[in-house]
C-alpha positions in Angstrom: -18.7 3.2 -27.6 -21.3 0.5 -28.0 -21.9 0.0 -24.3 -22.7 3.7 -24.0 -25.4 3.3 -26.7 -26.8 0.2 -25.0 -27.0 2.0 -21.7 -28.7 5.0 -23.3 -31.3 2.6 -24.8 -32.1 1.6 -21.2 -32.5 5.2 -20.1 -29.0 5.9 -18.8 -27.3 8.8 -20.6 -23.5 9.1 -20.2 -22.5 12.0 -22.4 -19.6 14.0 -20.8 -15.9 13.0 -21.1 -15.9 12.0 -17.5 -19.0 9.8 -18.0 -17.5 8.2 -21.0 -14.5 7.2 -18.9 -16.9 5.8 -16.4 -18.5 3.7 -19.1 -15.1 2.5 -20.1 -14.5 1.4 -16.5 -17.8 -0.3 -16.4 -17.0 -2.2 -19.6 -13.6 -3.3 -18.2 -15.0 -4.5 -14.9 -18.3 -6.1 -15.9 -18.4 -7.0 -19.6 -17.5 -10.4 -21.1 -17.4 -12.1 -24.5 -20.0 -14.8 -24.8 -18.8 -18.0 -26.4 -22.2 -18.5 -27.9 -24.1 -15.2 -28.2 -27.4 -16.8 -29.2 -27.3 -19.0 -26.1 -26.5 -16.0 -23.9 -29.4 -14.1 -25.4 -31.7 -17.1 -24.7 -30.5 -17.3 -21.1 -31.0 -13.6 -20.6 -34.5 -13.8 -22.1 -35.4 -16.7 -19.8 -34.1 -14.9 -16.8 -35.9 -11.6 -17.7 -39.2 -13.4 -18.2 -38.8 -15.6 -15.1 -37.5 -14.0 -12.0 -36.6 -10.7 -13.6 -33.0 -11.2 -12.5 -30.4 -12.8 -14.7 -27.7 -15.0 -13.4 -25.4 -13.0 -15.7 -26.5 -9.7 -14.3 -24.0 -7.4 -12.7 -24.4 -4.3 -10.6 -22.0 -1.4 -10.9 -21.9 1.4 -8.4 -21.4 4.9 -9.8 -19.3 7.5 -7.9 -22.5 9.3 -6.7 -23.7 6.1 -5.0 -26.3 5.1 -7.5 -26.2 1.6 -8.9 -26.5 0.4 -12.5 -27.7 -3.1 -13.2 -26.4 -4.6 -16.4 -27.5 -7.9 -17.9 -27.5 -8.3 -21.7 -25.3 -5.2 -22.1 -22.4 -7.2 -20.5 -22.0 -9.5 -23.5 -23.6 -7.3 -26.2 -21.1 -4.5 -26.0 -18.0 -6.6 -26.8 -19.9 -8.6 -29.4 -19.2 -5.8 -31.8 -15.6 -7.0 -32.0 -16.9 -10.3 -33.6 -19.9 -8.9 -35.4 -19.4 -5.2 -36.4 -22.7 -5.2 -38.3 -24.4 -4.7 -34.9 -23.4 -1.1 -35.1 -24.0 -0.8 -38.9 -20.4 -1.4 -39.9 -19.6 -3.4 -43.0 -16.2 -4.4 -41.7 -15.3 -8.0 -40.8 -15.1 -9.3 -37.3 -11.8 -10.0 -35.6 -12.0 -13.8 -36.3 -12.8 -13.2 -39.9 -10.0 -10.7 -40.4 -7.5 -13.1 -38.7 -8.5 -16.1 -40.8 -8.6 -14.2 -44.0 -5.2 -12.7 -43.4 -3.7 -16.1 -42.7 -5.3 -17.6 -45.7 -3.8 -14.9 -47.9 -0.3 -16.1 -46.9 1.7 -18.8 -48.6 0.3 -22.3 -48.2 3.4 -23.4 -46.3 3.2 -20.6 -43.8 -0.4 -21.1 -42.8 0.0 -23.9 -40.2 2.8 -21.9 -38.5 0.6 -18.8 -38.4 -2.4 -20.6 -37.1 -0.3 -22.1 -34.3 1.3 -18.8 -33.3 -1.6 -16.4 -32.8 -0.7 -13.8 -30.1 -3.4 -11.6 -28.5 -2.4 -7.9 -28.1 -4.3 -4.9 -26.9 -6.7 -3.9 -24.2 -9.8 -5.3 -25.7 -8.3 -8.8 -25.7 -8.3 -8.6 -21.8 -12.1 -8.9 -21.9 -13.0 -12.2 -20.2 -13.9 -14.9 -22.7 -12.2 -13.1 -25.6 -9.6 -15.8 -26.2 -12.1 -18.7 -25.9 -14.5 -17.0 -28.4 -11.7 -16.2 -30.8 -10.4 -19.8 -30.7 -14.0 -21.1 -31.3 -14.6 -18.8 -34.2 -11.2 -19.3 -35.8 -11.6 -23.1 -35.5 -14.9 -22.9 -37.3 -13.4 -20.9 -40.1 -10.0 -22.5 -40.5 -9.4 -25.5 -42.7 -10.2 -28.9 -41.0 -7.5 -30.5 -38.8 -5.6 -27.2 -38.5 -3.7 -26.9 -35.2 -4.7 -23.6 -33.7 -2.8 -22.1 -30.7 -3.6 -18.7 -29.2 -1.2 -17.1 -26.7 -2.5 -14.5 -24.3 0.4 -12.9 -22.5 -0.6 -11.1 -19.3 1.1 -7.8 -20.4 -0.7 -7.7 -23.7 -2.2 -4.3 -23.1 1.2 -2.9 -24.0 2.4 -5.6 -26.4 1.9 -3.5 -29.6 3.9 -0.6 -28.2 6.6 -2.9 -26.9 6.9 -4.6 -30.3 7.1 -1.3 -32.1 9.7 -0.1 -29.7 11.9 -3.1 -30.2 11.5 -2.9 -34.0 12.4 0.8 -34.0 15.5 0.2 -32.0 16.9 -2.4 -34.5 19.7 -1.1 -36.7 18.1 -2.6 -39.7 14.9 -0.7 -39.2 16.3 2.5 -40.8 16.4 0.6 -44.1 12.6 0.1 -43.9 11.8 3.8 -43.6 9.8 5.4 -46.3 10.4 9.2 -46.5 7.5 11.5 -47.1 9.0 12.6 -50.4 9.2 9.0 -51.5 5.6 8.3 -50.5 4.3 11.5 -52.2 6.2 10.5 -55.4 5.2 6.8 -55.6 2.1 6.6 -53.4 1.3 3.4 -51.5 3.0 1.3 -54.1 6.3 2.1 -52.4 5.2 0.1 -49.4 5.1 -3.1 -51.5 8.5 -2.8 -53.1 11.2 -5.3 -52.3 13.4 -2.7 -50.7 11.4 -2.9 -47.5 
């Protein structure tokens, strides 16, 4: 977890499983996605050199009563979703993956896909995630593209609910790939028309 690493750099070591869960709670309660990370860094720098306190600083109380003050860590931790190179990964960020996926689809489908983006999963609950995703997608999408992002409140379980609905459909059995078929044909079988 990137927040755990950032806290360790500030002299706070969270290593046990219980402490890792605590860091997860800290992330969920205090972190946010900065719309403009460079501007957030500048503001944090000004606050650190000025009064020593950042307006974006947050204090988290640990179960033993100690408090942890977080400033830059609050927006640096979720920034990995948009810039994985921060942790040495060569993968693309979420906005890049989204736009690249849509751009690989048929030309006629692209406007529909750009206007029907749905957030799903726990990380999308981070404050500012939807605004940043919209900003980044807008910057990468073709000009004059209508972009609409839906953020259902129950999105933490959306992927599971969608999988559950799909699995309950009578037609889903026709989409199954048996182990024997996969071992015989490899991943090519996933791209055949029978699915």
